[in-house]
Phi, psi and omega in degrees: 000140179245133167249142183208167171270316178230142181272100185246165183301322174301316179297320177287323180299317183293322179294325182290307183312313179280356186068035189276154173260350182208154175231129175254108179242119185308309177279124173300143176285331177250117172255325180242163176311133176253122179277321180208164178232118176233194185256015183287326184234165179294322175298320175295310177305323169313304184290323170305310190292319185285329171298309177286340170276348184067039177261124182289143169237129174238125183230113187275008180316140175230168174266017179303337176289341179262356184289145174282138181290141182285000000 
């Protein structure tokens, strides 16, 4: 398992090289809906690479930083 703040192409390549089965990335790679996945952008390449390598991605990011204080 690999732990990171942002899921970048370099992080994914490191995970592949280390034969990781999962990546915990604080910031989710998908914030807005994705209509298709191509190699046009870094984000799309990251998604394709983790899928093709069979690497699970878990993103525990929360919206607590946007919550109003009580």
